[in-house]
N, C-alpha and C positions, 0 to 999 in steps of 0.2 A: 511441482506444483503445490502444493499443503490448503491453500485455500485463497480464495480471490475476493475483493464487493467495491464494485460500482460506486458511490458516493452521489455523486452526479456532478452539476454543476454549481458550484461557492462559488462569493465571495472571497476574494483573495484579503488576507492584512490590512496588505500596503501595496498599489499598483505594481507591477513585476512589465517591462517593455510594455508603458504604456496598458497595461492592462488590467481592469478590475475584475476579473472573474475567469473563472477555470473549471473543468474537469475533476476532479476531484476518484486516485482509485486505489485499493491499499493489493499489495500482492504479498501472501505470506509464502516462502519456497525455501527451500535449503537444498546448497549449493555449496563447494568447492571453492576456496577462494579466485583463486584463480577464473572461474565460472564470472564470480559477483563482478570482479574488477573488470571485465570485457562487456559485461552489462552494461556497469557503469558507462566506459566509457562510449556504447551505444546511447546511451540516453544523452550522453552532453551535445553528439554530436545529430542526433535529434530536434531540430528546429521547434519542435511541436512541445516538445517537454522542457516548460518553464523552468520546473523545480523540482526537483526528487530527493530523496533521501533513503537510503540504506543505513538502513542499522541490525545486530547480530543481538540477537534472541536468548537471554538465559534461559534457566528452566523455570525458572517462577513464573517470564513471562509465557512463554511457551505455552505452560498449565495454564494458567489464566485464559489465554487465548483457547487453546480447545475446552475447556470449561464455559465461559459463552459464548460459544457455535456451539455446542451440546445444547446450552437455553433457550438458544432463540430459537433453535430445531424444535422445542417442544413448543414452544409457545405458540409459534406457527401450525404446528398439528394440531393443537388443543384453538385454536380460530379456526 
């Protein structure tokens, strides 16, 4: 696990299974392809997970994410 953010309760863009709100979470992790496949199977089996999206980040996205986290930490220290 590299990073995780809990975005909290948000309104869904469209109703899913008669639900209009849901809790959003962002997980950034490094793993082998086989592990990611197993993780996605578990997400599909878990009825609490309405939708999920798994994506591979290229090197530029990883750099941007790291830079953004460093900037957020600086802002928190200044407050």
